[in-house]
KOLPALUM-506159 format. One record per residue (C-alpha): residue number from 1; residue in three letters; x, y, z. Coordinates in steps of 0.02 Angstrom, whole numbers, plus 32768, in hexadecimal, padded with zeros to 4 digits. Each point is the difference from the previous one (the first is absolute). Layout:
BEGIN
+-----+------+------+-------+------+
| seq | type | east | north |   up |
+-----+------+------+-------+------+
| NUM |  ALA |    X |     Y |    Z |
...
+-----+------+------+-------+------+
This chain:
BEGIN
+-----+------+------+-------+------+
| seq | type | east | north |   up |
+-----+------+------+-------+------+
|   1 |  UNK | ED2E |  1F47 | 89E0 |
|   2 |  UNK | 80B8 |  801D | 7FD7 |
|   3 |  UNK | 8053 |  7F79 | 7F9A |
|   4 |  UNK | 8093 |  7FB8 | 8065 |
|   5 |  UNK | 80B2 |  800E | 7FBA |
|   6 |  UNK | 8045 |  7F53 | 8023 |
|   7 |  UNK | 80A4 |  7FA3 | 7FFF |
|   8 |  UNK | 8006 |  7F75 | 7F7F |
|   9 |  UNK | 8043 |  7F88 | 8082 |
|  10 |  UNK | 7F59 |  8011 | 805B |
|  11 |  UNK | 7F93 |  7FEB | 7F68 |
|  12 |  UNK | 7FB1 |  7F5B | 803C |
|  13 |  UNK | 7FAB |  8064 | 808A |
|  14 |  UNK | 7F9E |  8068 | 7F81 |
|  15 |  UNK | 7FB1 |  7F7D | 7F8D |
|  16 |  UNK | 7F5F |  8046 | 7FB6 |
|  17 |  UNK | 8027 |  80B1 | 803A |
|  18 |  UNK | 8031 |  809C | 7FA0 |
|  19 |  UNK | 80B2 |  8038 | 8023 |
|  20 |  UNK | 8084 |  8076 | 7FC0 |
|  21 |  UNK | 80B4 |  7FCD | 7FDB |
|  22 |  UNK | 8089 |  8081 | 7FE9 |
|  23 |  UNK | 8096 |  7FC0 | 7FA1 |
|  24 |  UNK | 805E |  7FE7 | 7F5D |
|  25 |  UNK | 7FDE |  7F9D | 7F63 |
|  26 |  UNK | 807A |  7F6C | 7FF7 |
|  27 |  UNK | 7FB2 |  7FAD | 7F68 |
|  28 |  UNK | 7F76 |  802B | 7F83 |
|  29 |  UNK | 7FA2 |  7F91 | 7F85 |
|  30 |  UNK | 7F78 |  803F | 7F89 |
|  31 |  UNK | 7F83 |  7F82 | 7FBB |
|  32 |  UNK | 7F71 |  8052 | 7FA2 |
|  33 |  UNK | 7F85 |  8043 | 8081 |
|  34 |  UNK | 806E |  7FC8 | 8091 |
|  35 |  UNK | 809F |  8045 | 804A |
|  36 |  UNK | 805D |  7F98 | 8081 |
|  37 |  UNK | 8072 |  8066 | 8072 |
|  38 |  UNK | 807A |  7FB4 | 807D |
|  39 |  UNK | 8010 |  808A | 8080 |
|  40 |  UNK | 8079 |  8004 | 8091 |
|  41 |  UNK | 7FE5 |  806E | 809A |
|  42 |  UNK | 809D |  7FDC | 8067 |
|  43 |  UNK | 7FA5 |  7F7A | 8061 |
|  44 |  UNK | 7FD7 |  7F87 | 7F74 |
|  45 |  UNK | 7FCD |  7FEA | 7F4A |
|  46 |  UNK | 7F4A |  7FF4 | 7FC8 |
|  47 |  UNK | 7FA8 |  7FE6 | 7F5B |
|  48 |  UNK | 7F86 |  808B | 7FD3 |
|  49 |  UNK | 7F85 |  7FE0 | 7F70 |
|  50 |  UNK | 7FB9 |  8095 | 7FA0 |
|  51 |  UNK | 7F66 |  7FDB | 7F94 |
|  52 |  UNK | 7FD7 |  8080 | 7F7A |
|  53 |  UNK | 7F46 |  7FFE | 8024 |
|  54 |  UNK | 801B |  802A | 80B7 |
|  55 |  UNK | 8065 |  80A0 | 7FE2 |
|  56 |  UNK | 7FF1 |  80A5 | 7FA4 |
|  57 |  UNK | 804E |  7FF2 | 7F52 |
|  58 |  UNK | 8089 |  807D | 8027 |
|  59 |  UNK | 802E |  7FA8 | 80A2 |
|  60 |  UNK | 8009 |  7F56 | 7FAB |
|  61 |  UNK | 806B |  804B | 7F74 |
|  62 |  UNK | 8076 |  8046 | 8085 |
|  63 |  UNK | 8012 |  7F54 | 804E |
|  64 |  UNK | 801F |  7FB1 | 7F55 |
|  65 |  UNK | 8093 |  8074 | 7FE3 |
|  66 |  UNK | 8052 |  7FF2 | 80AB |
|  67 |  UNK | 80BB |  7FE8 | 8006 |
|  68 |  UNK | 8062 |  7F8D | 8074 |
|  69 |  UNK | 801B |  8051 | 80AC |
|  70 |  UNK | 7F77 |  8085 | 7FEA |
|  71 |  UNK | 7FBF |  8031 | 80AC |
|  72 |  UNK | 7F45 |  7FE6 | 8018 |
|  73 |  UNK | 7F6F |  7FFA | 8077 |
|  74 |  UNK | 7F85 |  7F75 | 7FD9 |
|  75 |  UNK | 7F56 |  7FE5 | 804E |
|  76 |  UNK | 7F9C |  7F64 | 7FEC |
|  77 |  UNK | 7FAE |  7F67 | 804C |
|  78 |  UNK | 806B |  7F72 | 8042 |
|  79 |  UNK | 7FD4 |  7F55 | 7FC1 |
|  80 |  UNK | 804D |  7F56 | 8020 |
|  81 |  UNK | 804E |  7FA8 | 7F6A |
|  82 |  UNK | 807C |  7F73 | 8018 |
|  83 |  UNK | 804A |  8024 | 7F53 |
|  84 |  UNK | 8026 |  80B6 | 8029 |
|  85 |  UNK | 80BC |  8022 | 8004 |
|  86 |  UNK | 8052 |  806A | 8086 |
|  87 |  UNK | 8050 |  7FF9 | 80A9 |
|  88 |  UNK | 7FA7 |  7FB8 | 8061 |
|  89 |  UNK | 7F90 |  7FDD | 7F69 |
|  90 |  UNK | 7F55 |  7FAE | 7FF6 |
|  91 |  UNK | 7FA1 |  80A7 | 7FFD |
|  92 |  UNK | 7FE5 |  8087 | 7F7F |
|  93 |  UNK | 7FAC |  80A8 | 7FF9 |
|  94 |  UNK | 7F79 |  802A | 7F83 |
|  95 |  UNK | 8023 |  80B8 | 7FD3 |
|  96 |  UNK | 7F72 |  8079 | 801C |
|  97 |  UNK | 8067 |  80A2 | 800A |
|  98 |  UNK | 80AE |  8033 | 7FCC |
|  99 |  UNK | 8076 |  8091 | 8020 |
| 100 |  UNK | 80A5 |  801A | 7FA7 |
| 101 |  UNK | 807D |  8052 | 8075 |
| 102 |  UNK | 8090 |  8000 | 7F82 |
| 103 |  UNK | 8016 |  7FAB | 7F57 |
| 104 |  UNK | 80B0 |  7FB8 | 8008 |
| 105 |  UNK | 807A |  802B | 7F75 |
| 106 |  UNK | 800C |  7F89 | 7F6D |
| 107 |  UNK | 808D |  7F81 | 7FF2 |
| 108 |  UNK | 800D |  7FD1 | 80B8 |
| 109 |  UNK | 80B4 |  7FBC | 8012 |
| 110 |  UNK | 7FCA |  7F5F | 8056 |
| 111 |  UNK | 7F7C |  7FC9 | 7F84 |
| 112 |  UNK | 7FBB |  7F51 | 801D |
| 113 |  UNK | 8088 |  7F9D | 7FAC |
| 114 |  UNK | 80A7 |  7FB1 | 802D |
| 115 |  UNK | 808D |  8075 | 8035 |
| 116 |  UNK | 80B5 |  7FE2 | 8028 |
| 117 |  UNK | 8043 |  8006 | 80B0 |
| 118 |  UNK | 8068 |  809D | 7FE6 |
| 119 |  UNK | 7F6C |  8059 | 7FB4 |
| 120 |  UNK | 7F87 |  7FDA | 808C |
| 121 |  UNK | 8083 |  8030 | 8082 |
| 122 |  UNK | 8021 |  80A3 | 7FA6 |
| 123 |  UNK | 7F44 |  801D | 800B |
| 124 |  UNK | 7FEB |  7FBA | 80B1 |
| 125 |  UNK | 7F94 |  8098 | 802E |
| 126 |  UNK | 7F7F |  7FBC | 7F85 |
| 127 |  UNK | 8025 |  7F46 | 8012 |
| 128 |  UNK | 7FC0 |  8000 | 80B3 |
| 129 |  UNK | 7F51 |  801B | 7FB7 |
| 130 |  UNK | 8000 |  7F54 | 7FAF |
| 131 |  UNK | 7F9C |  7F76 | 8059 |
| 132 |  UNK | 8096 |  7F94 | 8029 |
| 133 |  UNK | 8066 |  808F | 8048 |
| 134 |  UNK | 7F69 |  8045 | 805D |
| 135 |  UNK | 7FE1 |  7F54 | 804C |
| 136 |  UNK | 80B6 |  7FE9 | 8036 |
| 137 |  UNK | 8005 |  80AA | 8054 |
| 138 |  UNK | 7F5B |  7FE1 | 8056 |
| 139 |  UNK | 8049 |  7F60 | 8047 |
| 140 |  UNK | 8097 |  8063 | 8038 |
| 141 |  UNK | 7F93 |  807C | 805F |
| 142 |  UNK | 7F9F |  7F72 | 8053 |
| 143 |  UNK | 80A5 |  7FAC | 8030 |
| 144 |  UNK | 803D |  80A2 | 8053 |
| 145 |  UNK | 7F5C |  8012 | 8060 |
| 146 |  UNK | 800C |  7F4E | 803A |
| 147 |  UNK | 80B3 |  8018 | 8039 |
| 148 |  UNK | 7FDB |  809A | 8063 |
| 149 |  UNK | 7F5F |  7FBE | 804F |
| 150 |  UNK | 8053 |  7F5C | 803B |
| 151 |  UNK | 8093 |  805C | 804E |
| 152 |  UNK | 7F94 |  8086 | 8050 |
| 153 |  UNK | 7F88 |  7F7E | 8045 |
| 154 |  UNK | 808F |  7F98 | 8048 |
| 155 |  UNK | 8055 |  8083 | 806C |
| 156 |  UNK | 807E |  8049 | 7F84 |
| 157 |  UNK | 8016 |  80BC | 7FFC |
| 158 |  UNK | 802C |  8057 | 7F5B |
| 159 |  UNK | 80A5 |  805F | 800B |
| 160 |  UNK | 8038 |  8068 | 7F6D |
| 161 |  UNK | 80BC |  7FEB | 7FE6 |
| 162 |  UNK | 8078 |  8073 | 7FA1 |
| 163 |  UNK | 8012 |  7FF5 | 7F43 |
| 164 |  UNK | 80A4 |  8061 | 800B |
| 165 |  UNK | 807F |  7FA1 | 8066 |
| 166 |  UNK | 80B7 |  801B | 802D |
| 167 |  UNK | 803A |  7F4E | 7FDB |
| 168 |  UNK | 7FD8 |  7F5B | 7FAC |
| 169 |  UNK | 7F97 |  7F7A | 8053 |
| 170 |  UNK | 801E |  7F6E | 7F8A |
| 171 |  UNK | 8098 |  8024 | 7F95 |
| 172 |  UNK | 8059 |  809A | 7FC6 |
| 173 |  UNK | 7FFA |  7FD3 | 7F46 |
| 174 |  UNK | 7F46 |  8012 | 7FEF |
| 175 |  UNK | 7FE6 |  80B3 | 8039 |
| 176 |  UNK | 7FC1 |  809E | 7FAD |
| 177 |  UNK | 8068 |  808F | 8043 |
| 178 |  UNK | 7FD3 |  80B8 | 8009 |
| 179 |  UNK | 805C |  8097 | 8046 |
| 180 |  UNK | 7FB0 |  8032 | 80A5 |
| 181 |  UNK | 8027 |  80B6 | 8020 |
| 182 |  UNK | 80A6 |  8010 | 805F |
| 183 |  UNK | 7FF0 |  7F54 | 804D |
| 184 |  UNK | 804B |  7FA1 | 7F70 |
| 185 |  UNK | 7FA6 |  7F72 | 7FA7 |
| 186 |  UNK | 7F5A |  7FB9 | 8036 |
| 187 |  UNK | 7FAE |  7F68 | 7FB2 |
| 188 |  UNK | 7F51 |  7FCB | 7FCC |
| 189 |  UNK | 7FC7 |  7F7D | 807A |
| 190 |  UNK | 8011 |  7F48 | 7FD7 |
| 191 |  UNK | 7F98 |  7FD5 | 8099 |
| 192 |  UNK | 7FB3 |  804B | 809C |
| 193 |  UNK | 8035 |  7F6A | 806B |
| 194 |  UNK | 808D |  804E | 8062 |
| 195 |  UNK | 7F94 |  8090 | 8039 |
| 196 |  UNK | 7F74 |  7F89 | 802F |
| 197 |  UNK | 8079 |  7FA2 | 806D |
| 198 |  UNK | 800B |  80A0 | 8066 |
| 199 |  UNK | 7F43 |  8012 | 7FFD |
| 200 |  UNK | 7FDE |  7F53 | 804C |
| 201 |  UNK | 8053 |  8035 | 80A1 |
| 202 |  UNK | 7F79 |  8081 | 8013 |
| 203 |  UNK | 7F6B |  7FA4 | 7FB2 |
| 204 |  UNK | 802E |  7F46 | 7FFE |
| 205 |  UNK | 7FAB |  7FDA | 7F58 |
| 206 |  UNK | 800C |  807B | 7F70 |
| 207 |  UNK | 7FFF |  8009 | 7F44 |
| 208 |  UNK | 8031 |  807C | 7F79 |
| 209 |  UNK | 7FB6 |  8002 | 7F54 |
| 210 |  UNK | 8046 |  8064 | 7F72 |
| 211 |  UNK | 806E |  800C | 7F66 |
| 212 |  UNK | 80AC |  7FB4 | 8000 |
| 213 |  UNK | 808C |  8013 | 7F82 |
| 214 |  UNK | 8081 |  7F89 | 7FBE |
| 215 |  UNK | 8086 |  8034 | 7F82 |
| 216 |  UNK | 8022 |  7F50 | 7FC5 |
| 217 |  UNK | 8013 |  7FF8 | 7F44 |
| 218 |  UNK | 7F86 |  7F71 | 7FF4 |
| 219 |  UNK | 7F95 |  7FDF | 7F66 |
| 220 |  UNK | 7FA1 |  7F68 | 803F |
| 221 |  UNK | 7F42 |  7FF6 | 8000 |
| 222 |  UNK | 8005 |  7FFF | 80C1 |
| 223 |  UNK | 805C |  80A4 | 801B |
| 224 |  UNK | 7FD5 |  80B8 | 800A |
| 225 |  UNK | 806E |  8092 | 802B |
| 226 |  UNK | 7F76 |  8050 | 806C |
| 227 |  UNK | 7F84 |  7F90 | 805B |
| 228 |  UNK | 7F92 |  7FFB | 8099 |
| 229 |  UNK | 8024 |  7F96 | 8096 |
| 230 |  UNK | 7FAB |  7FE2 | 80A7 |
| 231 |  UNK | 8079 |  7FDB | 808F |
| 232 |  UNK | 7FBE |  7FC2 | 80A6 |
| 233 |  UNK | 807D |  7FF6 | 8093 |
| 234 |  UNK | 7FDC |  7FA4 | 80A1 |
| 235 |  UNK | 8052 |  8004 | 80AB |
| 236 |  UNK | 800D |  7F60 | 8067 |
| 237 |  UNK | 7FF6 |  7F97 | 7F60 |
| 238 |  UNK | 8075 |  7F77 | 7FC4 |
| 239 |  UNK | 8008 |  7FB1 | 7F52 |
| 240 |  UNK | 7F7B |  7F7C | 8021 |
| 241 |  UNK | 7F89 |  8086 | 8041 |
| 242 |  UNK | 8024 |  8068 | 7F65 |
| 243 |  UNK | 7FCF |  7F72 | 7F8C |
| 244 |  UNK | 7F5D |  7FE9 | 805D |
| 245 |  UNK | 7FD9 |  80BB | 7FEA |
| 246 |  UNK | 802B |  7FFA | 7F48 |
| 247 |  UNK | 7F91 |  7F6C | 7FD6 |
| 248 |  UNK | 7F6C |  804A | 8060 |
| 249 |  UNK | 801A |  80A9 | 7FAD |
| 250 |  UNK | 8016 |  7FC0 | 7F4D |
| 251 |  UNK | 7F6C |  7F88 | 800F |
| 252 |  UNK | 7F8D |  808D | 803D |
| 253 |  UNK | 8035 |  8072 | 7F73 |
| 254 |  UNK | 7FE9 |  7F7B | 7F79 |
| 255 |  UNK | 7F56 |  7FCA | 803E |
| 256 |  UNK | 7FC2 |  80B3 | 800C |
| 257 |  UNK | 8038 |  8028 | 7F4E |
| 258 |  UNK | 7FAB |  7F65 | 7FC0 |
| 259 |  UNK | 7F5F |  8038 | 8050 |
| 260 |  UNK | 8007 |  80B7 | 7FCE |
| 261 |  UNK | 804A |  7FEE | 7F53 |
| 262 |  UNK | 7FA9 |  7F66 | 7FB9 |
| 263 |  UNK | 7FC1 |  8062 | 7F67 |
| 264 |  UNK | 80AA |  804D | 7FDD |
| 265 |  UNK | 805C |  7F59 | 800D |
| 266 |  UNK | 7F80 |  7FAB | 7F91 |
| 267 |  UNK | 8013 |  8089 | 7F7F |
| 268 |  UNK | 80BB |  7FDB | 7FFF |
| 269 |  UNK | 7FDF |  7F47 | 7FE8 |
| 270 |  UNK | 8053 |  7FD7 | 80A4 |
| 271 |  UNK | 7FEE |  7F4E | 803C |
| 272 |  UNK | 7FEB |  8019 | 80BE |
| 273 |  UNK | 8005 |  7F49 | 802E |
| 274 |  UNK | 80AB |  8008 | 8052 |
| 275 |  UNK | 7FE0 |  80AC | 804E |
| 276 |  UNK | 7F6A |  7FB5 | 805A |
| 277 |  UNK | 8079 |  7F86 | 8054 |
| 278 |  UNK | 8068 |  808C | 804A |
| 279 |  UNK | 7FDA |  7FE0 | 80B8 |
| 280 |  UNK | 8073 |  7FD8 | 8095 |
| 281 |  UNK | 806C |  7FA3 | 8018 |
| 282 |  UNK | 807D |  8014 | 7F74 |
| 283 |  UNK | 8087 |  7F7E | 7FDF |
| 284 |  UNK | 80AD |  8029 | 8046 |
| 285 |  UNK | 80A7 |  7FC3 | 7FBC |
| 286 |  UNK | 80B0 |  8033 | 802C |
| 287 |  UNK | 807A |  8047 | 7F81 |
| 288 |  UNK | 805F |  7F5C | 800C |
| 289 |  UNK | 7F62 |  7F9D | 7FD9 |
| 290 |  UNK | 7FDB |  8077 | 7F6F |
| 291 |  UNK | 80A9 |  7FD9 | 7FB4 |
| 292 |  UNK | 7FDF |  7F46 | 8010 |
| 293 |  UNK | 7F5A |  8016 | 7FA2 |
| 294 |  UNK | 8057 |  8065 | 7F77 |
| 295 |  UNK | 8089 |  7F7E | 7FF1 |
| 296 |  UNK | 7F7D |  7F77 | 7FEC |
| 297 |  UNK | 7FA1 |  8064 | 7F7E |
| 298 |  UNK | 809F |  8023 | 7FA3 |
| 299 |  UNK | 802B |  7F46 | 7FFE |
| 300 |  UNK | 7F54 |  7FD3 | 7FBE |
| 301 |  UNK | 8001 |  8071 | 7F68 |
| 302 |  UNK | 8052 |  7FD4 | 7F59 |
| 303 |  UNK | 7FF4 |  80B4 | 7FC3 |
| 304 |  UNK | 80B1 |  804A | 8005 |
| 305 |  UNK | 7FBC |  80B2 | 8008 |
| 306 |  UNK | 7F92 |  7FD5 | 8097 |
| 307 |  UNK | 8094 |  7FA9 | 8052 |
| 308 |  UNK | 8068 |  809D | 7FEC |
| 309 |  UNK | 7F72 |  8070 | 8045 |
| 310 |  UNK | 7FED |  7F94 | 809A |
| 311 |  UNK | 80BA |  7FF9 | 8028 |
| 312 |  UNK | 8025 |  8050 | 80AC |
| 313 |  UNK | 8088 |  7FF0 | 8082 |
| 314 |  UNK | 7FEC |  800E | 80BB |
| 315 |  UNK | 8013 |  80B6 | 802C |
| 316 |  UNK | 7FAA |  8045 | 7F64 |
| 317 |  UNK | 7F5A |  805A | 800C |
| 318 |  UNK | 7F70 |  7FC1 | 7F95 |
| 319 |  UNK | 7FDE |  8043 | 7F52 |
| 320 |  UNK | 7F57 |  7FFE | 7FAA |
| 321 |  UNK | 8017 |  7F51 | 7FB5 |
| 322 |  UNK | 8028 |  7FB7 | 80AC |
| 323 |  UNK | 7F68 |  8054 | 8051 |
| 324 |  UNK | 7F90 |  7FC9 | 7F71 |
| 325 |  UNK | 8037 |  7F4B | 800E |
| 326 |  UNK | 7FEC |  7FFD | 80BC |
| 327 |  UNK | 7F50 |  804A | 8000 |
| 328 |  UNK | 7FC7 |  7F86 | 7F7E |
| 329 |  UNK | 8015 |  7F77 | 8084 |
| 330 |  UNK | 7F78 |  8050 | 806F |
| 331 |  UNK | 7F4E |  8039 | 7FEC |
| 332 |  UNK | 8012 |  8089 | 8084 |
| 333 |  UNK | 8081 |  8086 | 8024 |
| 334 |  UNK | 809B |  7FAF | 804A |
| 335 |  UNK | 807B |  8044 | 8082 |
| 336 |  UNK | 80BA |  7FE7 | 7FE0 |
| 337 |  UNK | 8063 |  802B | 809C |
| 338 |  UNK | 80B2 |  7FFD | 803C |
| 339 |  UNK | 805C |  8052 | 7F6E |
| 340 |  UNK | 80BC |  8013 | 7FFB |
| 341 |  UNK | 8039 |  8096 | 8065 |
| 342 |  UNK | 806E |  803E | 7F70 |
| 343 |  UNK | 7F68 |  800B | 7F8B |
| 344 |  UNK | 7F98 |  806C | 8073 |
| 345 |  UNK | 8005 |  80AB | 8054 |
| 346 |  UNK | 8072 |  802A | 8091 |
| 347 |  UNK | 7F79 |  800F | 8084 |
| 348 |  UNK | 7FC0 |  7F4A | 8003 |
| 349 |  UNK | 8013 |  7F96 | 809A |
| 350 |  UNK | 8075 |  7F69 | 7FEC |
| 351 |  UNK | 7FC0 |  7F50 | 8012 |
| 352 |  UNK | 8033 |  7FB3 | 80A7 |
| 353 |  UNK | 809C |  7F98 | 7FE5 |
| 354 |  UNK | 8009 |  802A | 7F46 |
| 355 |  UNK | 8044 |  80B1 | 7FE9 |
| 356 |  UNK | 8003 |  7FE2 | 7F44 |
| 357 |  UNK | 7F42 |  7FF9 | 8002 |
| 358 |  UNK | 7F8A |  808E | 8033 |
| 359 |  UNK | 7F4F |  8003 | 8043 |
| 360 |  UNK | 7FB7 |  803B | 7F5E |
| 361 |  UNK | 7F64 |  7FCB | 7FA0 |
| 362 |  UNK | 7FB8 |  801D | 7F55 |
| 363 |  UNK | 7F4C |  7FDB | 7FD3 |
| 364 |  UNK | 7FF1 |  7FBE | 7F4F |
| 365 |  UNK | 7F57 |  8009 | 7FA7 |
| 366 |  UNK | 7FC6 |  7F68 | 7F9F |
| 367 |  UNK | 7FE5 |  7FF2 | 7F43 |
| 368 |  UNK | 80B2 |  8039 | 7FE2 |
| 369 |  UNK | 7FE7 |  80B2 | 8043 |
| 370 |  UNK | 8092 |  7FF3 | 807D |
| 371 |  UNK | 802D |  8070 | 808F |
| 372 |  UNK | 7F7B |  8076 | 8041 |
| 373 |  UNK | 8044 |  8016 | 80B1 |
| 374 |  UNK | 80AC |  800A | 804A |
| 375 |  UNK | 8017 |  8005 | 80BB |
| 376 |  UNK | 806E |  7FD1 | 8090 |
| 377 |  UNK | 801F |  8003 | 80B9 |
| 378 |  UNK | 8071 |  8095 | 8022 |
| 379 |  UNK | 80A2 |  8003 | 805F |
| 380 |  UNK | 7FD8 |  8037 | 80B2 |
| 381 |  UNK | 80B1 |  7FFB | 804B |
| 382 |  UNK | 805D |  80A7 | 7FF1 |
| 383 |  UNK | 80AC |  7FB4 | 7FF4 |
| 384 |  UNK | 7FD0 |  7F8B | 7F73 |
| 385 |  UNK | 7FA8 |  8089 | 7FA2 |
| 386 |  UNK | 8098 |  8070 | 800C |
| 387 |  UNK | 806C |  7F71 | 7FC2 |
| 388 |  UNK | 7F8D |  7FE7 | 7F68 |
| 389 |  UNK | 8001 |  80B9 | 7FD7 |
| 390 |  UNK | 80BE |  7FFA | 7FFE |
| 391 |  UNK | 8005 |  7F62 | 7F99 |
| 392 |  UNK | 7F93 |  804E | 7F7C |
| 393 |  UNK | 806B |  809D | 7FFC |
| 394 |  UNK | 7F6A |  806D | 8028 |
| 395 |  UNK | 801A |  80B0 | 8047 |
| 396 |  UNK | 7FF4 |  7FED | 80BE |
| 397 |  UNK | 7FCC |  80B5 | 801A |
| 398 |  UNK | 7F69 |  7FEC | 7F8F |
| 399 |  UNK | 7FC7 |  7F64 | 805F |
| 400 |  UNK | 8029 |  803D | 80AF |
| 401 |  UNK | 7F46 |  801F | 8029 |
| 402 |  UNK | 7FCF |  7F55 | 7FBE |
| 403 |  UNK | 8087 |  7FA9 | 8069 |
| 404 |  UNK | 7FCE |  8066 | 8099 |
| 405 |  UNK | 7F53 |  7FB1 | 7FFE |
| 406 |  UNK | 8050 |  7F60 | 8040 |
| 407 |  UNK | 8047 |  8055 | 809C |
| 408 |  UNK | 7F5C |  8031 | 8051 |
| 409 |  UNK | 7F84 |  7F73 | 8016 |
| 410 |  UNK | 802D |  7F92 | 7F6E |
| 411 |  UNK | 7F8B |  7F6E | 7FDC |
| 412 |  UNK | 7FF0 |  7F79 | 7F7A |
| 413 |  UNK | 7FA4 |  8051 | 7F70 |
| 414 |  UNK | 7FD3 |  7FD6 | 7F4D |
| 415 |  UNK | 7FB0 |  804D | 7F67 |
| 416 |  UNK | 7FDF |  7FEB | 7F48 |
| 417 |  UNK | 7FDE |  805E | 7F62 |
| 418 |  UNK | 7F76 |  7FD1 | 7F85 |
| 419 |  UNK | 800A |  804B | 7F52 |
| 420 |  UNK | 7F56 |  803C | 7FC7 |
| 421 |  UNK | 8024 |  7FF0 | 7F46 |
| 422 |  UNK | 8045 |  7F50 | 800B |
| 423 |  UNK | 7F69 |  7FCB | 8067 |
| 424 |  UNK | 7F84 |  804C | 7F84 |
| 425 |  UNK | 805D |  7FAC | 7F6F |
| 426 |  UNK | 7FE2 |  7F5B | 8057 |
| 427 |  UNK | 7F4C |  8025 | 802D |
| 428 |  UNK | 7FCF |  8036 | 7F52 |
| 429 |  UNK | 8063 |  7F77 | 7FA8 |
| 430 |  UNK | 8056 |  8076 | 7F88 |
| 431 |  UNK | 80AD |  7FEA | 7FBE |
| 432 |  UNK | 8055 |  80AB | 8019 |
| 433 |  UNK | 800D |  806C | 809D |
| 434 |  UNK | 7FFA |  80A4 | 7F9E |
| 435 |  UNK | 7F43 |  7FF3 | 7FEC |
| 436 |  UNK | 7FDE |  8000 | 80BD |
| 437 |  UNK | 8027 |  80B8 | 801F |
| 438 |  UNK | 7FAD |  8091 | 7FA7 |
| 439 |  UNK | 80A5 |  804F | 7FC1 |
| 440 |  UNK | 808D |  7F81 | 8007 |
| 441 |  UNK | 80B6 |  8035 | 8012 |
| 442 |  UNK | 8083 |  7F8F | 7FB6 |
| 443 |  UNK | 80B6 |  8017 | 7FD1 |
| 444 |  UNK | 7FD0 |  8040 | 7F53 |
| 445 |  UNK | 7F5A |  8057 | 8021 |
| 446 |  UNK | 7FD7 |  809C | 8063 |
| 447 |  UNK | 7F77 |  8041 | 7F8B |
| 448 |  UNK | 7F71 |  8023 | 800F |
+-----+------+------+-------+------+
C-alpha cells in the first residue's frame, strides 16, 4: 500500500496512520537520541520527532546536521499530542523514513532571532516563509475566495477593467503616468469604477477585482502604493440599498474567514471576539453626527495631544485619529454617510436639499482599524455630471464616454470599493498594512 502524501492542514484525518510530508525545516532541536523538527509544507507546520533507535545511523546523523530551510520528505506515523507545536498543532509525526532533497546553505539570512523592519522587508522573499507572514497571507487568500464567492453567488458578474486609463478617476495628483505610444500619457488605474458604471447598463450587477495604484506620498501604516481592491457596482440602487449590500457582504466575508482560518488566526494571537459580532445590521451615523461625537470626545480628554489629533472642522475628511476614535465607540463596523461634497470625488450624487453634502458612505472597521470601504450613489443626471466635470477642471474629452452613459437609459446606481489589504489588516489584528501582501510597494520600496 502506497503511503499517502498529505497536507499538514489535514493531519487530524490521519491519526494512527503512516503518511509522508514534503516540506522544509523551519526549526531543528537535537536532544541526545531525539531530534525535533518543525516542518512546514505550505499548508501548515508540524512537529516531526526522529528517534535514533528507529532509523539507520547515517540517516539519523543526516537529520542531526540539518540546516534551517533544508527541503525534506518525511515519512512516519501520525500521533495526537496536545503539547505538539505547529499550525494547527496537537499532532506530531514519529519519523520512520527520511529523504533529504536539498541541504540548505549555512547562515540562513532570517535565522530564528529578532530582525529589524528594513532587514525583513529587504528579505521579503524569505520573510514570507515565517509562520506569522504565512498565516497572514493565508488569511488574505481566504478573504479573496470569500469575496469572490459571495459576489458570484449573489448575481454579480466579474468584469475586468483597464489598468491603463486615459484620465484620473479620483484626483489628478495621485496618478502614475506613462507614455502610451503616440497617444500621449496614460495612467495606472486608481479604480475600475468608471468602467464598471458602463458595465452595469449591460449586466446590472458587476464587480472588478484587481490591482490599483495611488501615487500619494503617504508613509502611514494604512497606505500602500499598489494594492488590491474589489469594486461592485449596482444599477437601480440608492445609498440605503448600497449600505445593506455592504453589511451583508462584509459579514459573510468575516464569518467565512473565521471558519476557514481559525488555526491561522490563533497562531497570530488574534482575539476574534469582536469579529464574531460582525453580523448585520451595522450602526449608521451621518458625517454631522460623527463630528458631534468627535467634539464630545475632544471635550472629555485632558490630553492636549489627543485634543489636537481630534480637532476637525466641517468640510474636512477624516484622518486616522478621527476614524480610530469613532470606531472605538462601536463593537461592529460603523457606516458614516453624507460627507461634504468638497471632500469627495466629482461623481457622487448630491444630498437632496443640501448640495454641500453628497450621498457618500465610508465603512469603518472597529478596534481602530478605520476605513475599509468607500462608496457612494453616483450622479445619474447628465447635466449635473457635466457641471461637476467642469467644476473639477477635468478634461471633458477624456470623460465624454462616461458622461454619455447618462444619456441612454440612466438609472440611480451605486457602488463601493473594498481594500483587500486594509481588510486583512483588520481581520488578522496586525498593526501595519505592508504585511498583508506578499511583496508590498510603498513610496520608498520597490525591491524585491
